[in-house]
N, C-alpha and C positions, 0 to 999 in steps of 0.2 A: 482625528487616530491617527496618524498616523508616527510611528517608532521608528528608528535605530535597529538594523537585522542584530536579533542574539548572535554567539558563536553556534548555537547547531542550527544555526536557521539553517533548509536550500544553501547551499550554493557556498560557501563555510561553513560548512562541516567541515570541516577537512586538519583543520589548524587544531579540535576538536573529539579527535576522532576521541580515545583514552582512557576522557569522561562519558563522553557518551556512551563507546563498549562496554565500561566496569557497570555502568549505568539500569546496562540492557540489560548482561549479564544477573545483578541485583539479582531486578526485579522473577526475570526468569526462574531462577533459584526459588525464589519464595512460591512460585507457584509451581510449578519441578516435584518443590516439596509435598504439594495432597492430591494431583494431580496422580494417576496412573498414566504408560504412554500413549502413541494414535495406535488405534487396528491396522494389521495388518494386510491388506487386498495380494492373492497371491503366491508363487513360491519364488517368481526374479526371474523366474529357467522360459514359459509358457509365455511363445511370440505374443504378441497383443497388431503389432501391424509398425508400416513404415509410416515415416513421418522428412517431409523438406529438415535435409539441412540448413540452416539457422548461423552467423557467425554468432563465436562464442561458444555453437557447440565443441565434444576435442572428440578432430580429425581422431581417433581411433577405432570410437561408434559407426562410421559410416559402415557400410554395406557400399561396399565396391557391386556387388554381383548385378544389384535391384537397382545401385545405380544406370549400373555403365548400359543398359533398356534403357536411359534416360538424357537426355539433355542436363538435367541436373542431379544433385548429391543426395542421397539418402539415409539415415539415423534407420539400425534397427530395432525399435523398440518393444518389453518384455512389459508383462502387466504387469508387474511392484515398481520399476521405473516410476509407470504410468499415473497408476494412484499413490503411490506417494512417492509425485513431488509438486513441492505449494512451491507457487510460483507470489513473488511480488513486487505491487511497486506502491511507489509513492510521490503522486501531488510538486515539481519542483518549480515552483511562478514564487515570482516576491510577495505574493499576497498571503503566501505558507510564511513569510516575514517574521508579521505582527500579533506584538500582541497589547493586550491594553491593561499592561503594567507593569512596574520591573521586576514582578516576588513572580510573574507570569513564563510559567518557557511560553515560548515560539509550539507555531500549530503545528510550522515543518519539527527542532526540537520534540519531542511529545512525539509525534506520527515517525520521527526517524526511531524514535528509543521503544517503543510499544515491534516496530516493525523490529530489531534486531534485540525485539527480544524474544515473540515471537518465531522468530528464523532460527538461533540457543536452542527454542523445548523441542522442537524441530529436529536438528539435527542431533537432537540430545536421541533422540530417540533412534537415531542410523535412519532418516528421511535426508532426500536429497531435497536442496533452495535452490528455487533462480531469480534473481531480483532483473525483470521486467523495465527494459528503460526506452526510453522515443531511438536514440538511438541507439542500430546493436551493435555498432561498436564500440559503442561504451557499455555494453552487456553485462553483467557478472552472468556466464555463464554457466548449466546446472552444478551444483558444486557439493560437497560432505563431506567430513572427515573431519583433521585439524587444520588453523587456523582458514578455515570458512569465511567462521563473523567477522576474521580485521576482511577476510577478500568482499565481502557486499557486504560492507560498513564504508569501505574504501571506493565502490561502488556506486552504491548514493552520498557520496560523497558530490562527483563527479557527474552525476545524474542529472544531464539538465530537462528543459521545459516540456511540457506534449505528453499525453498518454501514448502510451507507446503502442507498440508497434509491432514490433515482434511475437508472438502468441508460441506461449507455454503448449506441451504434452496434452495427450486427447484426457482425456478422462482427472488431468490437474486438481487441484485447488489452490483456488485465486486470491487475494487479499489485495484491496485497494484502497488504499490509503487515500483521503484528501478533506478540504474543508466544500465541496462537491454546492460553489455558492452559484455558479459560474450556468450560463448557457446550459441544458441534458444533453443537447443535440452527441457530444464527441463520444460520451459513456452510452450513452444509446445504444453508439452501434454497438461500442468498441463490448457490450454484453453483447449483443446478438450473438457476437463475432466466439469466445466466448462459450454463448451458449452454442452455435453449432461444433465448437470441435467434439464434445462438446467439455468442461469446465466447468464444477462450482467453484460455492466461496463463499466472498464478504465485503461487501461495501467501505472503507468506514468515514461512515464525518464528525472530522475534527474539529471543534472551536473552542473560539476564546467564548470566557459568559459575555465579554462587552457586547461580541455580534449575540447572543440570542436576550439575553435583557432587553439589550438599550439602556442605560439606565444612565444618557442623558439629559442635562436642564440645562435650558437656554441657549445660549446661537453657537454651532457649534460648527467647522471645517474639521468633515469628512473630506480626504489625502487618501486616493486610488494606488498601495505600494509601487513598487517599479512602475508608472503610466501616470503621466501629464493629468489628474481626470482628480479633479476639487469640489466642493458646492462646502457651501457655509446655507448654513442651516438655522432659523431663528426660530425659537422656541420647540428648540430636539420632541420634546415631551409629547407637542400634539399627534405629536409621528407614528410615535413605541403602536397605539394596535393596532396601524393598519402594518409596520413593521411585521413587527411576531407571525399576522396571519399570513404575509406574505411570502414568513422562511418555516412556516409551517406546512406551509403548500407546495413549496417547492418540496419541505424534507415527502412529506405526499405523496409526488409523482415524482421522486427517487426513492421510494422503499416500493413502488406499481414493478413502477420499472428490475429494480430488482426482482423480484419476484417473478413476471414474468420470466428471466434468463434463467430461474432456480439460485438468485442469490442472497442472499439475510443482510437488512444494514444497520446498520450497531456505530451511536455514535457517538463519540465521548465529547466530553469538555476539560479544557486543559484545566482547568480549577477542582479539576477532578481527580488522585491516584488512580497510577495509572494499573497498580496490580487488578482491579477488581472486572477492567474490559480485557488485561491479556487472560484469564485465569474465562474470562468472557472467549473471548474469542479463538482459545483453544480449545472452549467445549462445544463450541457448534463445529468444528473443525473434523474433532472423533464420534462428535453421535453417529449415530443414521446418515448416508446419500441422502 
């Protein structure tokens, strides 16, 4: 099942940013024609909270009076800023670079397309978008206005593997893209932190259709991308029912974790069009909290 990384795969996005951005803008424009803008909460003037400064935040927003009372820098946030921040993250390990056929996008390519298209919709509505990353130094700070989408795309291209360490502002909406086929310990911890902020949003599981159907027969060698792990299985069709039951169990556990944290799970297959999933994401984020 191993494949060479697709040009849009995480870690190789840099040379494909123009096509990816064009595709994302096209998908976003299709959805934007049929939906209204996201709801607005607050006036943007009412003080909401102070929060610790993290690398990537604009220094102009540091509240020096509050920071002077401690050894830590603090930013001043208003209700509108907190409520209208969309924080995005995409899994960037080698497993996301896989696809079962040359006619399909990689999981990383489709996740990146959905992420940037969703960011485009938010920016069109005047919202602030932040890309979360494992390494704060590489994360795209809260951004808006012209040129924001290319900046997000560049940051996405350089994102490292691992779940994000920096947290978004309180009451932000968060969307996390990945295949979520590994141990769920990391996402359990992250959702707990996001719930405590509090923050709400969606977890999107992006899967190749072969990972859902296991359509292979006979003797097949399976290789884990980016790792020296492989297994050769004879009559793989005999394992199909057990495999699909295990996948369903994983998805049920993930869905329960999301519900407990106030998040929703959305599953997308890479052989399906991106537009319906983007519309579902937009509607979920625009609905009642």
